[in-house]
C-alpha positions in Angstrom: -41.0 3.2 88.1 -41.2 0.6 85.3 -42.2 -2.1 87.8 -45.5 -0.4 88.6 -46.5 0.3 85.0 -49.1 -1.8 83.2 -48.4 -3.5 79.9 -50.0 -0.6 78.0 -47.7 1.9 79.8 -50.4 3.3 82.0 -49.6 4.2 85.6 -51.4 1.3 87.1 -51.9 2.1 90.8 -48.5 3.5 91.5 -48.3 3.2 95.3 -45.3 5.5 95.7 -47.0 8.2 93.7 -50.3 7.7 95.6 -48.6 8.2 98.9 -46.3 11.0 97.4 -43.2 9.4 98.8 -39.8 8.6 97.3 -39.0 5.0 96.1 -36.4 5.0 98.8 -38.8 6.2 101.5 -38.2 5.0 105.1 -40.9 3.5 107.3 -41.3 6.8 109.1 -41.9 8.7 105.8 -44.5 6.1 104.7 -46.3 6.3 108.1 -46.4 10.1 108.0 -47.9 10.2 104.5 -50.4 7.4 105.3 -51.7 9.2 108.4 -52.0 12.5 106.5 -54.1 10.8 103.7 -56.2 9.0 106.4 -57.3 12.4 107.6 -58.8 13.1 104.2 -60.3 9.8 103.4 -61.3 8.1 106.7 -65.0 7.1 106.3 -65.9 8.2 109.9 -65.1 11.8 109.0 -68.0 12.1 106.5 -71.8 11.9 107.3 -73.2 12.1 103.8 -73.8 8.5 102.6 -72.4 9.1 99.1 -69.3 10.8 100.4 -68.9 8.1 103.0 -69.0 5.4 100.3 -66.4 7.3 98.2 -64.2 7.8 101.2 -64.3 4.2 102.0 -63.1 3.2 98.5 -60.2 5.7 98.5 -59.3 4.8 102.1 -59.0 1.1 101.2 -56.8 2.0 98.2 -54.5 4.1 100.4 -54.5 1.4 103.1 -53.6 -1.2 100.5 -50.7 0.9 99.3 -49.4 1.4 102.8 -49.7 -2.3 103.7 -47.6 -3.3 100.6 -44.9 -0.7 101.0 -44.6 -1.1 104.8 -43.9 -4.8 104.5 -40.3 -5.4 103.3 -41.2 -8.7 101.4 -44.3 -7.3 99.7 -42.4 -4.1 98.8 -39.5 -6.1 97.2 -42.0 -8.0 95.0 -43.8 -4.8 94.1 -40.6 -3.0 93.2 -39.5 -5.8 90.9 -42.8 -6.9 89.3 -45.4 -4.3 90.1 -48.9 -4.9 91.4 -49.3 -8.1 89.4 -46.3 -9.6 91.3 -48.3 -9.5 94.5 -50.8 -11.9 93.1 -50.4 -15.6 93.7 -49.9 -16.5 90.0 -46.3 -16.8 89.1 -45.1 -16.7 92.8 -46.4 -20.0 94.1 -42.8 -21.2 94.9 -41.8 -18.0 96.7 -41.8 -18.1 100.4 -43.2 -14.8 101.6 -40.9 -14.8 104.7 -37.8 -14.6 102.5 -35.6 -11.5 102.6 -35.9 -8.9 99.8 -32.5 -10.0 98.4 -33.7 -13.6 98.3 -37.0 -12.6 96.6 -35.0 -10.7 93.9 -32.9 -13.8 93.3 -36.1 -15.9 93.0 -37.5 -13.4 90.5 -34.3 -13.5 88.4 -34.5 -17.3 88.4 -38.1 -17.2 87.2 -37.1 -14.6 84.6 -34.4 -16.9 83.3 -36.9 -19.8 83.0 -39.2 -17.6 81.0 -36.4 -16.5 78.7 -35.5 -20.2 78.2 -39.1 -21.0 77.2 -39.1 -18.1 74.8 -35.8 -19.4 73.4 -37.5 -22.6 72.5 -40.0 -20.8 70.4 -37.6 -18.4 68.6 -35.9 -19.0 65.3 -34.1 -15.6 65.2 -34.1 -15.3 61.4 -31.3 -13.2 59.8 -30.9 -12.3 56.2 -28.8 -10.2 53.8 -29.5 -9.1 50.2 -26.7 -7.5 48.3 -27.2 -6.0 44.8 -24.1 -4.7 43.0 -24.7 -1.9 40.5 -22.3 -0.8 37.8 -22.9 2.9 37.1 -19.5 3.8 35.6 -21.3 4.8 32.4 -22.6 7.9 34.3 -19.1 9.5 34.5 -16.8 7.7 32.1 -18.2 7.2 28.6 -17.4 8.0 25.0 -20.3 10.0 23.6 -19.5 9.2 20.0 -20.1 5.4 20.6 -23.7 6.1 21.3 -24.7 8.5 18.6 -26.2 5.8 16.2 -27.6 3.5 18.9 -31.3 3.6 20.0 -31.5 5.1 23.4 -27.8 5.8 23.4 -28.5 9.2 24.9 -29.1 7.6 28.3 -26.2 6.1 30.3 -26.2 2.3 30.9 -26.7 1.2 34.5 -26.3 -2.5 35.1 -26.7 -5.0 37.9 -23.6 -7.1 37.7 -23.8 -9.2 40.9 -26.2 -10.3 43.5 -25.9 -12.2 46.8 -28.7 -13.5 49.0 -28.2 -15.3 52.3 -30.6 -16.4 55.0 -30.2 -18.2 58.4 -32.5 -19.4 61.1 -31.8 -20.8 64.6 -33.5 -23.9 65.9 -33.0 -24.3 69.7 -32.8 -28.0 70.5 -32.3 -27.8 74.3 -31.3 -25.0 76.7 -27.7 -25.6 75.7 -27.9 -26.8 72.1 -28.8 -24.9 69.0 -28.9 -25.8 65.4 -28.3 -23.0 62.8 -29.4 -23.5 59.2 -28.1 -21.1 56.6 -28.0 -20.8 52.9 -26.8 -18.4 50.2 -27.1 -17.8 46.5 -24.6 -15.7 44.5 -24.4 -14.6 40.9 -21.9 -12.4 39.1 -21.6 -11.5 35.4 -24.0 -14.3 34.4 -22.5 -17.1 36.5 -23.4 -18.1 40.0 -23.8 -20.8 42.6 -25.1 -21.5 46.1 -24.3 -23.2 49.3 -26.0 -24.7 52.4 -24.6 -24.9 55.9 -25.7 -26.7 59.1 -24.1 -25.6 62.4 -24.6 -27.4 65.7 -23.6 -25.2 68.7 -23.4 -26.3 72.3 -22.8 -24.1 75.3 -20.5 -26.2 77.5 -20.4 -23.8 80.5 -20.6 -20.1 81.4 -17.1 -19.8 80.1 -17.3 -21.3 76.6 -19.1 -23.0 73.7 -18.3 -25.0 70.7 -19.8 -25.7 67.3 -19.5 -28.1 64.4 -20.2 -26.9 60.8 -21.2 -29.0 57.8 -21.5 -27.3 54.4 -22.1 -28.1 50.8 -22.1 -26.0 47.6 -21.6 -26.1 43.9 -18.7 -23.7 43.9 -16.4 -24.9 46.7 -17.6 -28.4 47.5 -18.3 -30.0 50.9 -17.0 -28.3 54.1 -16.3 -29.7 57.5 -15.3 -27.3 60.3 -15.1 -26.8 64.0 -15.0 -23.7 66.2 -14.3 -23.3 70.0 -14.8 -20.2 72.2 -13.4 -20.0 75.7 -13.1 -17.3 78.4 -9.5 -17.9 79.6 -9.5 -15.3 82.4 -11.9 -12.5 83.5 -10.2 -10.2 81.0 -9.0 -12.6 78.3 -10.8 -14.9 75.8 -9.9 -16.8 72.7 -11.3 -18.7 69.7 -9.9 -21.6 67.6 -11.3 -22.6 64.3 -10.3 -25.3 61.8 -11.8 -26.7 58.7 -11.5 -29.0 55.6 -12.7 -27.8 52.2 -13.2 -30.6 49.7 -13.0 -29.7 46.0 -12.0 -31.2 42.7 -8.4 -30.0 43.3 -8.2 -31.9 46.6 -8.6 -31.2 50.2 -7.7 -27.7 51.4 -7.2 -27.5 55.2 -7.4 -24.2 57.1 -7.1 -22.9 60.7 -7.6 -19.7 62.5 -6.9 -18.7 66.1 -7.7 -15.5 67.9 -6.7 -14.2 71.3 -8.3 -11.1 72.8 -7.8 -9.2 76.0 -9.7 -6.3 77.6 -7.1 -3.6 78.0 -9.6 -1.4 79.9 -13.3 -1.0 80.3 -13.8 0.1 76.7 -10.8 -1.2 74.9 -10.1 -4.7 73.5 -6.9 -5.9 71.8 -7.0 -8.8 69.3 -4.3 -11.0 67.9 -5.2 -13.3 65.1 -3.4 -16.0 63.0 -4.8 -17.6 59.9 -3.2 -20.5 58.1 -4.3 -21.9 54.8 -4.5 -20.6 51.2 -4.4 -17.0 52.5 -2.2 -17.1 55.5 -2.0 -13.9 57.6 -1.2 -12.4 61.0 -3.5 -9.7 62.1 -3.4 -7.5 65.2 -6.0 -4.8 66.1 -7.1 -2.6 68.9 -10.8 -1.6 69.2 -12.1 1.1 71.6 -15.8 1.5 71.9 -17.4 4.1 74.1 -20.7 5.8 74.4 -19.8 8.5 71.9 -17.1 6.9 69.7 -15.7 3.7 68.1 -12.1 3.5 67.1 -10.2 0.7 65.4 -6.5 0.4 64.5 -5.5 -2.8 62.6 -2.3 -4.2 61.0 -2.1 -7.3 58.8 0.9 -9.1 57.4 0.0 -11.9 55.1 -0.4 -13.5 51.7 -1.7 -12.0 49.4 -2.5 -8.8 51.3 -0.6 -6.7 53.8 -2.4 -3.5 55.0 -2.8 -1.0 57.8 -6.3 0.4 58.7 -7.5 3.2 60.9 -11.2 3.7 61.5 -13.1 6.2 63.6 -16.8 6.6 64.3 -18.5 9.3 66.2 -21.9 8.7 67.8 -24.3 11.6 68.3 -26.4 11.4 71.4 -29.7 12.1 69.7 -32.9 10.3 69.3 -32.1 9.1 65.8 -28.7 7.6 66.9 -26.8 9.4 64.2 -23.3 8.2 63.5 -20.5 9.5 61.2 -17.5 7.5 60.3 -14.2 7.6 58.4 -11.7 4.9 57.5 -8.2 4.9 55.9 -6.9 1.6 54.6 -3.5 1.2 52.8 -1.6 -1.8 51.7 -0.2 -3.8 48.7 -3.6 -3.5 47.0 -3.5 0.3 47.1 -5.1 2.9 49.3 -8.8 3.4 50.1 -10.5 6.3 52.0 -14.1 5.8 53.2 -16.4 8.2 54.9 -20.1 8.0 55.6 -23.0 8.2 58.0 -25.9 6.2 59.3 -29.1 7.2 61.0 -32.2 5.5 62.5 -35.2 6.4 60.3 -37.9 4.4 62.2 -38.2 2.2 65.2 -36.7 -0.8 63.5 -34.9 0.7 60.5 -31.4 2.2 60.1 -30.2 3.8 56.9 -26.5 4.3 56.1 -24.4 5.5 53.2 -20.6 5.3 52.7 -18.4 6.8 49.9 -15.3 4.8 49.0 -12.4 6.5 47.2 -9.4 4.4 46.3 -6.5 3.7 44.0 -6.9 1.7 41.8 -10.5 0.9 42.8 -12.0 4.3 41.9 -15.1 5.7 43.5 -18.0 3.7 44.9 -21.2 4.5 46.9 -22.5 1.9 49.3 -26.1 2.1 50.5 -27.1 0.0 53.5 -30.6 -0.4 55.0 -31.1 -2.5 58.1 -34.7 -3.5 58.8 -35.1 -5.5 62.0 -32.9 -8.6 61.4 -32.7 -8.1 57.6 -30.0 -6.2 55.8 -30.2 -4.7 52.3 -26.8 -3.7 50.8 -26.4 -1.8 47.5 -22.7 -1.2 46.4 -22.7 1.1 43.4 -19.5 1.4 41.4 -19.3 4.9 39.9 -16.0 5.1 38.2 -12.6 3.4 38.0 -10.8 6.7 38.2 -10.6 9.4 40.8 -13.0 11.9 39.2 -14.0 14.9 41.3 -17.5 14.9 39.8 -18.0 11.3 40.9 -16.8 12.1 44.4 -19.1 15.2 44.6 -22.3 13.4 43.4 -21.5 10.4 45.6 -21.4 12.7 48.6 -24.1 15.2 47.8 -26.6 12.9 46.1 -27.4 10.6 49.0 -27.6 13.6 51.3 -30.1 15.5 49.1 -32.1 12.3 48.6 -32.2 11.6 52.3 -33.4 15.1 53.2 -36.1 14.9 50.6 -37.3 11.5 51.7 -37.1 12.6 55.4 -39.4 15.6 54.7 -41.8 14.0 52.2 -42.0 10.4 53.4 -40.3 9.5 56.6 -41.5 12.3 58.9 -45.2 12.0 57.7 -45.0 8.2 58.0 -43.6 8.2 61.6 -46.0 10.9 62.6 -49.0 8.9 61.3 -47.7 5.8 63.1 -47.3 7.6 66.4 -50.8 9.1 66.1 -52.3 5.6 65.2 -50.5 4.0 68.2 -51.7 6.8 70.5 -55.3 6.4 69.4 -55.1 2.6 70.0 -53.4 3.3 73.4 -56.1 5.7 74.4 -58.9 3.4 73.3 -57.4 0.4 75.2 -57.0 2.5 78.4 -60.4 4.3 78.3 -62.0 2.2 81.0 -59.0 2.5 83.3 -58.8 6.2 82.8 -62.6 6.5 83.5 -62.0 4.7 86.8 -59.1 7.0 87.7 -61.1 10.1 86.8 -64.0 9.0 89.1 -61.6 8.3 91.9 -59.9 11.7 91.4 -63.3 13.5 91.4 -64.3 11.7 94.6 -61.0 12.5 96.2 -61.4 16.2 95.4 -64.9 16.2 97.0 -63.5 14.6 100.2 -60.7 17.1 100.3 -62.9 20.3 100.4 -63.1 20.6 104.2 -59.5 19.9 104.7 -58.5 22.4 102.0 -60.6 25.1 103.7 -58.8 24.5 107.0 -55.3 24.4 105.3 -56.0 27.7 103.5 -57.2 29.4 106.7 -54.0 28.3 108.5 -51.8 29.4 105.6 -53.5 32.8 105.3 -53.1 33.5 109.0 -49.3 33.3 108.6 -49.1 34.6 105.0 -47.9 31.1 103.9 -48.3 29.0 100.8 -51.6 29.3 98.9 -52.2 27.5 95.6 -54.2 29.9 93.5 -54.4 27.8 90.3 -52.9 24.5 89.3 -53.3 22.7 86.0 -52.0 19.3 84.9 -51.8 17.9 81.4 -50.6 18.9 77.9 -50.1 22.6 77.3 -49.8 24.1 73.7 -46.8 26.5 73.8 -45.6 26.0 70.2 -47.1 28.5 67.7 -47.2 25.8 65.0 -49.5 23.7 67.3 -52.0 26.5 68.3 -54.8 24.6 66.5 -54.4 21.8 69.0 -56.6 21.7 72.1 -54.9 21.8 75.5 -55.7 18.7 77.5 -55.5 19.7 81.2 -57.3 19.2 84.4 -57.7 21.5 87.5 -55.6 20.1 90.4 -55.7 23.2 92.7 -57.5 21.4 95.5 -55.3 18.2 95.5 -52.1 20.2 95.6 -53.4 22.5 98.4 -54.1 19.4 100.4 -50.4 18.4 100.1 -49.2 21.7 101.5 -47.7 21.3 105.0 -45.9 24.0 107.0 -46.0 26.3 104.0 -44.2 23.8 101.8 -45.2 21.6 98.9 -42.9 18.7 98.0 -43.6 16.4 95.1 -41.4 13.4 94.5 -39.7 12.3 91.2 -42.6 10.4 89.8 -45.5 10.9 87.4 -48.1 13.2 88.9 -50.9 11.2 87.5 -50.8 8.9 90.5 -51.2 11.6 93.2 -54.5 11.8 95.1 -57.0 13.8 93.2 -55.0 13.4 89.9 -55.6 11.3 86.8 -54.1 11.2 83.3 -56.0 13.6 81.0 -53.9 12.7 77.9 -52.6 9.1 77.9 -49.4 8.7 76.0 -48.7 12.4 75.6 -46.1 14.6 77.3 -47.5 16.3 80.4 -46.6 19.2 82.7 -47.7 20.7 85.9 -48.4 24.5 85.9 -48.7 26.3 89.2 -49.7 29.8 90.2 -49.2 30.3 93.9 -48.9 33.0 96.6 -46.3 33.1 99.3 -45.9 36.0 101.7 -48.3 37.9 99.6 -46.2 37.7 96.5 -47.3 35.8 93.3 -45.1 32.9 92.0 -45.4 30.8 88.9 -43.7 27.6 87.8 -44.0 25.0 85.0 -42.7 21.5 85.9 -42.3 18.3 83.9 -44.4 15.4 84.7 -41.8 13.2 86.4 -39.6 16.1 87.7 -39.4 16.5 91.5 -40.9 19.8 92.7 -40.4 21.8 95.8 -42.1 25.1 96.5 -41.9 27.9 97.4 -38.8 29.1 95.6 -37.5 32.6 95.0 -36.8 31.8 91.4 -40.5 31.3 90.8 -41.4 34.9 91.9 -43.2 36.9 89.3 -41.6 40.3 88.6 -44.0 43.0 89.5 -42.8 45.1 86.5 -43.9 42.5 83.9 
């Protein structure tokens, strides 16, 4: 359905919905639906000049939809790119006699070219800001040391380190990219910075390589090289080497990594690092729709460790995740647990509690906003104090719930309402046109509806008593809101054939005699109908397929 939608999300002349056929409809189904609608809209069936003019407009619209969908080439273009794809612009090089498969290939080629042009204009900025906070005075202090000091009643909270990094990409050609990055760091009153230039070239569909040049006031100049290569369909590897120049001389280093897809969701890694901190590392990572699992083992200088990490992904709109990690080695043992959640369209907030020996207790707050990341590691205590663990766990949760109720939810609601108002304003003219077409269609259907009702009554068939389409207020907390619905009894009765009504899996706004009464809002179709003299009722979602009559829709006579 996305192909037939306009840029503003409005159902822009959805031909499938107009003909009330499936997107996989055969030529016979298209022809049957077209002939049925021609009975309603053919200009020769109406004598009144105004009705004749309206019938001619609607007949041309139905005829256009049938002409497009009955032609395999035009239908392929429409399925991919919508109604705009049928226009000449953007398809000058497409031969209309090509097969649907060839047309799809041509579209994909044009799409790649558009992506390449966008790439030339994109810098893809990324940044990280990390602010380290020392809050150990909250849980570990000697009260007598502060009795005679001004303001000594309040604990001391200090910012002891800060790191800022930023990078941008500058596409040079379709295969070459330059990456500029820089960073500034400070800790306990001393700091430094660095600047890096990376030139990356995509050599083929199987690999790429890059050269890195760096300079800084802490480590000195850097010269490095990195290569990536797909070795087999299931195996790939990287190789990296570098020379670090400093006052102590030249320090070489090298890293190689080999990875293999063990199955669809699991990858195994084997890494070797040589240099000042040599190590061998092997890990297995399994990532599925609902979970992420990592098992890693490292043997090296100065650290050897084993790590197990598990993350569970909730299938909700906020993309909530909870995670836990256990890491143990020569440095001690660390246990981490936390959660992250999407708080707006482009923002993700996360919190992690770290408990370790001899590191103590820390709380790490992370906020990702688009391509920028803000990281706040807060060191609470050097010892394993239960009070620090409790407040590190409960504090962020209470703070988040308060912010969610007082700030985030009102802000998101206001943003949605603002977007909805803009959406409705921009689509007002299109909706007015659709409304006029729907009202004209209902007038042209009157005679056909009368005949269909007479035929159905004679055999106690399907009679649509009332039909409403739009937004219904069913939540008691929203009773102050006005229902936005339109009467679609006549259009639906016109679609009844042989005591059956079948609606396809598409938005009902595109059906003959319908229009969207509440753009951007969730809509439903409510039906009250009679079959074999018995009342039935059903409420169906906008894009849900519907087939009536059904026994489950029957209204209990006792209620």
